[in-house]
N, C-alpha and C positions, 0 to 999 in steps of 0.2 A: 676228458670227453667232456663236451660240451662249457666249455670255459667262455665265458664270455667276451668278446672282440675288445682288445686292447686299444684306448684313444689319446688324443695328442693332450699334450700338457692343459692344464687347468689355466684358466685365467687370475683366481686368485689362489693363493697357497699358505693357510694358517698353519701355525706350529702342528705337526703333526706324532704321534704315538707310533714307537717301533716296532717293528713285529716282534711278538716273541719266538722262542725258538721251539714251539711246537709248531707255528706256525699262526695259533691265537693271536685276537688283538680284540683290545675291549674299547669300544670307542667314548663310553662316559665310566669312570669310575668312582664319583661319588657317591652320597648315598641318595637313594629314591624313597620317596614316600609314596604311602598305598592312600588313597580317598577311601571317600563310605563306601564307594561302588567297586574298589578291589581294583580297578584300572589305576595303569603307570601312569602317575605326573608330575611330583616332584618339581626342582627347581628346572631351569631353560636350558642348564646344560647339560640334563639326561636327553639327548639327543641319539635314544638309539630305540631303535624298535625291536622287540625281543630281545634283549640285556647282549652276551656273548656271542660274536659272531665265530664259525667257523671257519677257518682261513684268515689271512695276512689281507686288509686291505691295502693295495699296490700306493705308491709313494703318493701321499695328497689325494688318495681317491674316495677317503669318508666325504669329500664334500658331496658326492652324485648323495650321499644319503640325503643330505641337507638340502640340495636344491630338488630332490624330489620332496621332500616336506613341505617347501615351499610352492612348487608345484601344486600338488597338490591342496595343499589352503587354497591357492586360486581358485584351484576348482570348486572346491567348497562355496567359497566367497561368492564366486559369480553367480548361483550356483550352474554348474552345467552338468547335465545326466552322462552316468557313466554305466548307461546299458550296454552287455557286453562286454565293458572291458576292464581286465583284472589289472593288478598293478604293474605287473611286466611291459604290459604294453607301455609304459612310461618311459622305458631304456631307449625307446626310439627319440624319445623327445630328448631326454637329457646327452642323448648323442648328437642330435640335430642343433644344440646349444652348445654344442662343445665341451661338455661335461660327462663324464665316464662312467659307467657303473661296474666297470671292470675290477676284478679281484687278481690276485695272485697266489700260489701256493707257498709261496716262502718269499723271502724280502731279496733282492740279489744285494751283494755287495755295495758299499757307499762309496759312490767315484772320489778322489781326491779333493777336498774342500776346500771353494775360493769363497772369501767373503765377500768381495767385492762383487756386484751386480753390474750388469751394463748400464744401467739406469743414472741419470744426471737427475740432481735437484740444483743445478747452480742457481736458477732463478727462479724457481719457485719455492726454495728452501724447504720442502716437503720432498717425500719419495709415495709413489703413486700405491693406493692399497693391494692394486694386483702384485705386487711384486713379494708379496709375506711381511713378516719380523725385520723390519730395515728401519735404519736413522740414516740421516744426512750428516755427512761427515765429509769436509774440504769439497762440497760440490760437488759428491757422489753419493751415491743409495749403496750401503754396507749391509750384510747381514748381522741381525744380533746375534751375541754369545750363543752358539750351541745350533746354529741354524748355516747351512751351506748355501751358495746359488746352483743352479742346474745350468745346463744349454741355455734355457731360457730367460735367464737372468731371473728366478724367483728362487726366494729363500724358502730352504725347505728344514726340517728337524732332522737335526745330524746325532741327537744324544748329547751329552754331558753331561754329569752332575745327575740332581735328582732328575726323574723321568715327567716333563711338563703334561698336563692336561690341556687335551686338545682343545684348540680357542673358537670351537663349535660354537656356541653361546655368545661370542662377543660378534662374530661375524653375523649371522643373524638380527643377534638386534639394533647392529648397528643397520643394515636391511632395512629391519621394520620402522626405528626409529625409537626404538627401546632403549630407557635408562634405569638402572636399578636403584630404588629410593630406601629400601628396607628389605629383608627378607623374605616379606608378603606382597609389597607392593613395587609398583614399577610405572615409570612416567612415560606418556607416548606424546612426542612431538606431531603438532598440526600436521597431516600428510598435505607434502605435496607444498607448505608453505615459503614463501620468498618474502623478502622485506621490499619489494618491486625497485631496488636500486639496479635500474637496466645497466649501469655502465660498470658492474661489477667482473663484465669481461675483460677489460684491460688493465684491470687492477689485480695486486699480487694474490695468486692463489685462481684468477680468474677463467685457468682454461681447463679447472676438474670439475665435471659437473655435478659432484656429490656437494661442491660446496657454492656454485654458482651455475644452478643448470640452465640449458638454453629453454630458448621460448619453443612453445610446443609447435612442434613440426619442423624446427629449424635446428641448426646447430651454433656451435662457437662461431663468430661472437656477438650473435643474436642470444642474449640472455635476458633473464624477468628478474634476477635478485640474489642477495646471500640466503642462503641455508640456514637452519637450525643448525647443523653441523658447523657452518664456516662461525657462527656466533662462538660456538664453543671453541672451536680449535684456533682461532683468532684472538680468544680471549675478551670478547666483548661480554662475555657473560660466562658468571662460575657462581657455583654452590646457589643457585635460585635468585641470582642477583645479577643487573648488568649497568657498562657504562650509560650514563646519562644520557649521553649525546647519542646512544645508538636508540632509545626506546621510545616509544611513541606513536603516535599517528603516523609522523613522517617515515617511519621504518615500518611501519604496519605490525606497530603492536607483539614484537618477538618476548615483550614480560606476558602475552598472554598464548604465545605461541611453542614455546622454547621452553621444554623441561631446565635447560642449562639457564632461562633466564628467570624461569621462576612459572611460567606458562605451561602450557600443554595439559595434558588429564592425564591424573594417577588411576592406573588400573590393577585389579589384585593379579600377582603372580600367577596364579591358576588363569588368569583369561589369557598374560600373554604366551604361557605353553599351550593356548587353543591351539597352535598350529600343528604342534604334535598329535593333539588329539583329536585335529582335521584327520591327520593321516591317520590316527586309527581306526576313524568312524569311515572311512572310504577302504580301508582295508578290513571292514567286514564283510564288504564284497571279495571275499575267497577264492583267490585264483590257484590251482595248485601246477599249473604249465608255470616253470621258470623261465622256457623261451630258452631253453639249451637244446642240443640233440646228440642223441648219440645211439646214432644210425650205424655207424661204423663202426664206433667200442664199445658197443653194445654197457656199457658204464657211464656215470656222469663223475664231474670233478667234487672231491670230497669237502671245496668248499659251498656247495649245494647245502649241506645237511643231509636230515633225513629225507631221503628221494628216492625213487626206482626209476628205471630205465623201460618203458611204456611204450610199444608202437612207435620206437625209434625217437619217443619223447623224451626229457626229464621232467618227471613230474612228483613232486611233492606228496610223500604218505597221507594217509587217511589224519584228519588234525594238523596238521599243517598246510602254513599259505605262503606263497613266493613273494617277496619284496621286490622292488624297482630293479636290484641287484643279480635276480635271479637265485637268491638263497631262501631256505623253507624256515619257518618261523613256527611255531605254535599258533595256534588259530589264536586272533585276539578276541578279547571282550567286548561284549557291547560296547558301546561308545561312552567315555565319560561326559556328566555334565557339562564342564567346561568345550567339549566340541560342539556340544550343541547349542551351546552360546555364540561362541561363533556362526553357527548356521543360523539360528535367531537372529541376531543382530541383523545378517543381510539379508533374512526375510521383514525384518521390522520387527519383531517382538521383543518384549521389554516384557520382567520380572515384575508382578504389583504385589502387595501385600496380600497374604494370603493365599490360598488356593485358585491365584486367575491371574492374567498378565493382558498385557496391552497391545493392541496389533494397529501398525499404522497403516493409514488408510492404503491398500495397492497400488502400486500405479500414480499415486500421487505425486505432483509438480508444484511448483511455484509460478510458473509461464513465463520464468525469468530467461528467453531463450538464448539469450546472451550468454548465458551461463559457460558455455562453450570457452570460450576466449578467456578466462578468469581463473584464477590460481584455482586449481583441483577441475578444470572444469575436464578435461581427459578423461576423469573416473567416473565411468558410468553409475557407478552408485551414488553418486553425489549430484552429479549431473547429467537427468535421464537424456538419453535419446526419445524421439520421437517413435513409436512401434514398429519396433520392423524397422530401421536405420540405425547407421552407427554416428559416431562424430562426425561433423561438426552439425548435422543437424538435430540440435538439443531441444526439449520443451521445458527444462527450469529443474532448479535446484530443490533435490528431493528431501525426506523428513531428516534421513542420513545426516544430508550436510547440515541443518540448522541444528543438528546436536553436534558435530564435531567444528561445528565453525562457532559455536558458541552463541547463537541469534536465538536460541531458548536454554534455559535455563530453570533448573527447578520447577518446571512442567509450565511455565511461561513464556512469551514470546517477548522478548528485549526491545525496548526504545528503536524504530526506527525499521521492523521487520513485520509490522501488521497489514493485514489487508492483503498481502501478496496470495491471492487463492485461499484464503484461510488457513495459516497453519496450525493455529489454536485449536481450529477443528479436525485435525489429521493427522496430526504429529503425536505422540506420544509425549515427547520430551517437551511440546510446546502446550501441554495440559489436553490434548484431543486425543484421536485416536479411539479404539473401540475395545473394550472389555471385552476378557475371552474367558472360558476355564482352561487351567493349567492342560489339562488332559486332552481336550481338543485342540490346542495349540502344538503340542508335542505333536499331534498326529499330522497335524498341519504340516510342522518339519520333515517330520520320516517322510510322508507324502509330494512335498517338493524340495528336497535337497537335492534330488537328480533330476528336475527337471531345468529346463533355460528360461530364460524370463520372456513370459507369455502375458499379455497385457490384452483382457477381455475387452476393458470398457472402451467401444468406437470413439468415444467422444462426442458423441450424437445423443440426443433427447429425443425424448418420444411425450412430453408431458401432455400437448396438445392434440396428438393423432391416436395416442393410447398404443401405437404400435411403428416399429422400425420402418424405415426406407426399403423397396426390394436390391437395391443397389449394394446393401451392407453384409447381403447372404445370410449366413446362420449366424443370424440376431436377435435376439429377444427382449423386450420392454420389462425392467427389472427395476423399479423404485424411481420411473420417469425417466433412466436410463438407456441405453441403445447399451446391450451386454453380449458379446459373443459366446454363444453357447460351448457347453463342455467339449476339450477338442482344439476350437479355434482360436485363434490369436488376433487382435487387431492389428492391423496396420496404418502408416499416417494417412492414407487416403480414407480412412473410415470403414472400411471395409473387413469382414472376417475371414480368416485362412486357413486351413488344415494346420495343427499343431505336429510337425513330423519330431521334432527333440533333435536329437542329435543323429548322424547321417554319416556314412560311410561314403566316400566319391574319390573320383582317381583326378590326379593333377597329373597335365603333362607339361613339364617346362620347357617353352618353344624364344631360346633367346641365342644371343651371338655365338653363344661358345656351344651351344645344343638346337643348332636349328630346325629340328626334327619336328614335326606333327603328327599328330593321332590317325590310326590307321585310314580312318575313312577321307581324314582330308590332305593324306598324303600321295604320293607318285599318283597325279592327276596328269591325263595326256590330254584334255581338252578343256574347256572351260567357257561360257557364256555369261558377257557383263552384261546387266540391264541398267542403266543409268536412273538415277532420279528425274522428277519432274511431275509428281503428283499425279491426277487422272491421264494428263497428256500421254506421262510413260507406261501406266495403265494398258491405255487403248495400242499404243505401238509395240507393246510386250505381248497383245493379242495376238496383230498379227505376224512379227518376225515367229512367235512359237508354230502358228497356224501352217507358215510357208515350211517349217522345218519339219514339220511333222506330214505334210504333204511329199516332202520330198524322202521320208525316210530316215529323216538323221537325228530323232530325240534319243533314239538308243544310243550313239556316239558322243552325246553330250555327257561330260565327268562331273561337271562342275557347274553350279550357277550362283554367281554372286553379282547379288543385287543391293539397290539403295534406294529409298527412300518410296518412291511411286511405285518405282521398279519392282521393291519387295511385296508391295500391295498384290501385285499380279501373279508375282511366280509363286509366293504363299498357297495363293489359290490354288495355284497350277501342282504346284508339289504334294498338298494335302487333301484339297477336297476329292470326296470319294465321289467321282463322276469317272464315265470315261473320256479320255481324248477326244472322242467326236462329240461329245456333249459339251466340255470345256470351251475347243477351240472352233466349232463348225466346220463346213466345208468346206472348198476352197473357193476366192471368190473372183470373177468375171468381172472388170472393172469397165467392160461394155454394159453391161445391167444396173449398175447401180445409179437406177432412177431416185431422185427424189423419194420418193413412196419405198422403195427397196431399201436404202438407207433407215428409213424411219422406220423399218421393221424392228423388232427385238434382238439384239444381240444374242452370240450363243452366251453361253454359260457368265466365262472369262471376259465378256464385254461388259457384266454386270458392274464390276468391280471398279471401271472407269464412269459411270454414270450413278452410282450409288450419292444420296444425298448426305452430306454431314452436318449443314447447317441446322436442321431439324431435330437430327439428334442429340447433338451438343447442346440445343437448347431443351429438351425434352431430358436430358439427363441434368444439367445443371438445375434445371426448376426439380428434379427428383433427390436435390442435395447432395450430387457428386461433387466434391473437393476440385478446385482449378488442378491440383498437383496431378490430379487422376482422370481429368475432363477428358484432354487429347486422348491418350491411350483406352479411355472406355469409350470414347464417338468410334477412332477406327474400331474397334471389337467391334464394337453393333451394329453401325451404318455397313463396314465393307466384310467383314468376315465372317458375322453371325450369319447370313443366311447360307452359307457354305457349310455351316455347323463346327465352323473353327473359332468364336466369338469367344470361347472359355477362357477368363481373366487366372481360373484357379487351376487348368491343365496344364500338365508340366508335358514338355517333348523329351522325344528317345527317337534316335535313329531308326529303330526298326523292334520289332516284337522279342527278339534275341534280347538284346539291349533292355528291354522293360525286364526281360527274365531276371537277368544278371542282376540289375538294379533291386529286384524284391527280395533274390536270393541275400543280397546284403545288407537291404535295409526292410524286413519283414514288415514294419508299418505301412510299409508303401502296397501292400498286398490287394488292399482293393482300391487303391487308387489307380482310376484311368489316365493313360498318357496318351497324347496326340506323337504318330508317326506317320512318314511321308507315304505317299500310296505305291506299292509296290507300281516298275517301270518307271520310274520319275528318276534323274539322276543321282549319285550315291551323295553327293556332297552338294551342300546350300547352305550359302554364307550369307546373312542379313546385316548389312553395316550399319555401324550406330557410329555415337563419337560421343566419348567419355572427357567432359566439356569441364568442368572445375568443382570444387566442394562449396556449398554455401557458405557467401559470405565473402567468397574470392572471383577474382574474375578469369576467364578462361583469354587465350593468346595464344598464338601461330607457336607459342614456345615451350606450351603442356598439353594444348589440346590430343587426344591420340585416339585410336581407331577402338572402337568395341564391335568384336566380331561375334553374329550371336548365328549359333547353326544348333541342329537337334543335338548332337553327342555331344561336342565339347563349345563352352564360348569362353570370352575373357580379349585379352590383347595379347597376342603374339610380340617380342621383340620388347628390350627395353629402349625408350625412341632416343637415339643420339646415344646411348649405350649407358646412358647417366642418368640421374634423376632429374625432375622438374620443380619449379619454385610457381608460386603462386601469390599478387598481390594481393591485399586486402580491397572490397569492393565498398568498406566504408572508412578510409582514412585511415589514420595514426589512430582511431581510436581499436584499430586493431593489426598486430603485426604480421608481416608476409608471412607465410606458409612456406618455408624452403625446404628444401633435399629431399622431396617424397619419391618412393619408388612406383612404376607405373609399370603395368605388365609384365614381359618375362614366361606367357605361356595360358594356358586352359585350363577348364576345369568343366568335367560333365555339369551339364545344361543344366539338370534336376536340382542340384546344389547351389548354382550361381548365384549371385547376390544374398548368399548366410554370411555370417558373421567368420572370418578368415581363421583358419587351424590354427590352434596353438603352435603345432610341428607341421614342418614341411619337410620329407626327404629330400636329400641333397639332390637325388635324381627322377624324381617324382613318382608315384606311384599312388596307393590308396592312405589318404588322410580321414580324419575325423574333423567333423565341424557341424555349428548350429544349425540347421535349415534354414533357408529364407523363409521368412514369413509371406513372402511374397513372390513365387514364383515365378521363372522367366518362361511364360505360356508362350505359345507362338504369335499369340493376340499383342501380348506386351511386347514381345520384340519389333515386331511390324511397327505398333505406335512408334516404340523410343524410334526407330529408322526414319520417322517421315517426322517427327516433330521439328517444323524447319526453324520454329521461333527459337529454340534453344541456343544454338551458337549466341544470335544474338543479346539473348536475355541474361545469356551467363557472364558475356564478355562484360556487357554496362553493369553488369550486377543487380540489373531492376528484378525488381519482384522477390526479393533475396527472402527466404523462410526465416529469418531470425527477425525479419521485420513482420512477418507472419502470414505470409502468402506466396505462392510461387506456383508458376504456369510448369514449368519440365518437370517431365518425369526424372525419378531417381534413382537410385540403385546401390549396395553397398557394394565397393570394389575395392581386394587387397591384392600384392602383387602374390606373384612365384618366385621364391626368391632361389638363388645360387650361392659357389663359392663366391662368385666375383660381386656380388648385391645381397650380402646374407641378413637373414630375419634375426629376430622376429620384426615385423612390420605390421602397420597398425592398419585395421578396417577403416575406409571411409567413407562416407557418404556423399554420392559424384551425385550432381544433375545431369543427365543423360540426354540426347538429342542425335538429332538427324545427322546420318552418315554424310549427307553433305556437307556437315558443317567443314569438316575434312579433306572429304574425296567424294565426288561425284558420280563415278562409274563403275566403280567395285573393281577395277583393274590392280590397283597394288595390293589388293587381297591374294588373287593369284600369282600373282611376281612374288610375293613372297611364299608361297608355295611352287615356283618355280614351275608354273605350267607351259610347257613350251606351245601351244598353239591355243589361241586364243581371239574367241569373235566379240569385238565390243560395241554394243549399241548403245549411242548417244540420243538421248531424246532431248536435245536443248530447247530452248526456247528463244535460241540467236541465229538469224542464219550467217550463212555463209556470203563474206561482202561479195558483191560483185561489180565494186569499184577499183579494186585492183586486181592487178595481172600478177601474179603470183609466178607466172614462169619467166618474170622478165623485172624481178627485183633485184636491188643488191645482197650482194652475200650475208650482209649486217643487217638487214631489213629488221623491223621492230613488227610483227603481226599482230599486235595486242591489239583489241577491238575488234578484228576484219572476222574472228572467228571464235567459237564458243572457249569459253574458259576451262571448260570440262576437256580440252583434249588438249589447249595450250599450257596447262601448269604442267602437263607430261612429259612437256619439252625445253621448258625453264621460263614460261612466260606466264605467271602467276597474275592474270592483269585484274582479278577482283580485288577491292579493298579488304584489308584484314579488319577494318573497322564495321563490316556488315557483318559480323557472326561467324566469314567464310574463311578459315584458316588454309589455303592452298599451297602456301609459298615454299613448303617443303616437300612437294610432289614429285620432282623430276627426276623420270627416269630413263629419257632417253635424250642423246644429244640436238644440240639446240641446231646443227646443223643438218640433221634429219628432217626436220620440219618442213622446211621451205619445200624439198622435190615433195613432200606428202601433200602439200596444201596447192601445190601447181597441178598435183593430179587430181584433188579434189574440184577447183576449179577448172579443170577442161571438163568434168562430168558434170560439173554444172550449166556451162555453156552450151553441153550439146542436149541438156534438158533432161539428163541420165540421175539415177539416184547416186547418190555419195555414198558408194562401197567403192572401200579401196584396202588394197592387201598391200604387206610391209614385210620383209623381216630385217628388225629393229634389234641393234646391240642393246643388250639390259646394262645401265648405269649402276652401280652402286650407291645405297641411298641409305645412308645411315639412321635416320629417322625412324623409317620401316623398317630397319629390316633386312632390307634386298642386296642380295649380294647380287653383283656385276660379271661381267666377265662371260654370257652365255647368249645366245637370240632368241625371240620370240616371233614367231609366227602369227602377226597380229592382222586381224580384219577388220577393218572397222566400217562401222555402218552411222555415219551421221545423218540426225534427220535434218530435210529441205526438202524447199520444193521438186519436184517433176516434170515438168512441161510433157515430158512423155507419158506419165503418166495420166494425166490429165486432159491429153488428148483423146486417149480411150475412153473418157466417161460420156454419160450421154450428153447430147446440147443442155438441157436443162439443169446440168449438175455443173457443168461446165459456167455457166451464166452465174449461177448461182455462187461460185467460187471465185469468179473474178467479181463480184460486188465489193470484195474485201472488207473491210472494217464495218459497211454496213449491210454486210449479206450476214447468212444464217450459218455462213464459215468463216467467219472472222475470224481475220488471225489464222488462219490452216497453210500449214500444218504446225505454226508454234502457237499451238492454243495456250493461253494464258495459263498460268500453275495454281492462281487462284482468281477468284472470281471472272470466270470464262462465261459464266453464267451467272442468274442469280443465287445460285449456291456457291456455298464457299471454295468447294472443290469440285465438283460435279462438272461433266460435260455432255451435251444432248445425245441423245442415241444416235443421230446420224451422224454428229460432229466424231462419237467413239466410231463407227462404224467405218466413215472413210477416210479417218485417221489409220486405221489397223488396215484397211486393204490398201494403203498406200505404201505401209511396212513390208506388207506382205508381198505387194509387189516389185519391192526395191530388194527381198531373199529372192524372189523365184527367176529375177532379170541377173541374178548372180549365182545362179545354182550352182557353177563349176566352183567356185570358190569356196560355199559354202559346204559343198562335198570334198574338196580337199583338207580341210579343216577337222569336221567331223566324220569323214568314213576312213 
């Protein structure tokens, strides 16, 4: 009972210790030392916690413990909080990466022995290490003596002669770049070092990433040079000496970086065994739950050790703790000093003579933002990301980098590295840092070992004012610096946000093999799309929603999908604590719309279209808000704050029940307020944005994807074309392209969106643990991203790249949802985010992804339908490009906008081109009759692999296209008609296609009378076609 699940074969099969007759096995049989604290340390071979295990490890399963040690070491080095985590919680992590945590009660009879694996070494001359203990003979990979090949072609120990020690230590040492120098000393190769020979991919052994690693984010043959392991295996270095032609500057000094060449750094074996100590440190958080169940058997497997069946669970007895394999061991003693060393180094603490220690300045970096693209640049402990962001949005090299790269030695900075934000003042290795008492530093280790990285320095100064600017939030002036208060972390925008630490959230895979959406976004019967268009779209939305309210149809709207300016109005409609009458006003009579009536204040929702953003933006900039946060802050303050929706710190949730669930899983949110939609609004709300490109790379139609933000779940459903994407550098040959990047694949709960990706994702979705985002995806932030119209062009051109010191676009951490087809782990990358219109301007495709059968699509275009073309009498192959809004034409395969404008609409076709002319014919007929352009069609949906839209079904589409309606204008009072007829010189210039920007002296605002007249027109369009809308929404 309670036996762990067996897993697939491991990719690495070192030599195995056979099972004893009594079902027991000893992972390490060498002598073990006791240090001064009495904790187990000894040599690296002693990779066992608790010594003898009861039960026999299934063939090659002991590697799971080794992997567990590595995984836990990474957690310590991060460092990452483990609140509420017992070690058994790592079992899913092992399973997700293909490592088994299972034991067997006894060894099965060995199969017939075959020495020959399925591997070939004809071209490379060497066998892949994943095949275990093999040699290359006559072009084939053959198992060494005492080993047999299994069905997967992996060599497993089968006995013969003296029992061989498990080779755990060499496996771990190789993974860590460690080499034995003597009993007490080891040598460590410089992590991630290569010699810069980019052509290694085309030479012998170049296909092996451990010898010739690929460029970060890319794959073979985009490589970055030979590694220390290559220098050793190819014989270029041996015994601390190297071939002269392979040494020196042109080869990036292997003699200073590789142990085999005489370089690297020597460390005590006790330091090398810090990984074991790190495991012991984390085991201090004892969990008695083995993860096994005894609900049916009422007993637990013998392999679990001293265990009892309690309430259907296999729990360790008092004084025992469960390991990752679900086996009980005596509770570990306090962490050994060597474990503290591992943690100390991650915290920038260094021993000094006497009872003192030196601490590097927390959060310091040298400002070299291009470190992301150099050797070691993907290690956040060496090349620090901007607070709250991830690679490649980096702030510079850290003190640890200065120490590991040898730029500082003997407490001084070597020539050529002075002056970069003064490492000699901030880094202990360079002669700087701060001397602290050992006791207090130890307390700091304990206090911080389980905390995520949180930088409290906002980057702002208060030297002149003596106080910090309001936009920074919870910050105080300390030593002339603006420092976030305790419990808050600084973000790259210079503001302080709550530090929520490690959080539990739900991931929902949505990809081509698993196309199901979460509950609130699934089984939608009707949807309303409101396109982009700034304040023009906001005013139009007021009219449409007011008409639907007058017709009693709003309860029949299941979902709203909005983009850009459409999201301004729909966000207020969904969340503002106002009645529908207060928001939308009463029904309009066109005949009463005199100039005076039009100049009267609009209902509350009309304020969105008339809010002045220029004055707000200038005020925020004067207050010190950084460029990267300026647009989002402007939208929050000018458009949403008057409705109480402007907080950038308040997460969204779909309901009060969902908030209760989040708090139950994450008690740290108990006092956090959430923003939830008002009762009686549509259950699904999708705000459309775009994932443009990482900093330093160009967005294009081949890599930009949709970002869908909702109160419940947010992210990118489906993998574009069911494959990875690539990015070209915006800095030319100085930076390699970024290849084979996985995007999309699903959604994560919105309160967790923007955090660092989880170390492990369940194969079919579910609960994950991840670091909370420093900057939450609030409603204000989502709406700001959705309307950042400049972002596509900026990202495409590579303008104002953050590596050059400034950026305009909003940023966010993005990680994909992995799957069996696109397995992980995958890196979290900071992307530029932008207007949903960069990729699709109507919101229609998000609803088609969810297979919504009835949709009303409102396109608030600034392009009138051409009156020069008779669409009913043109050739069947007529190209209507330029005669109708591209936001409509692209759905039929006519992407008439240039991709060079930052609009990537070429992949948006979901309807047949042959269906477009009949639709245009009807619109043209309505235009000639002076009626509003409202047309209903049953359109077969075509498959679209980029968006993951399945074809073979029909959508009932009701199209509302913004255009002039002489019938409406004829009902207006004479004075109003006269003013409209003045055209570009009148009060209503460009009506109804008001300009998206600078229609007035303000950047985005319309005048009150303009907003009222446009809303009245769209209200009229709906009321005149009431039957169509009733057929859709009733």
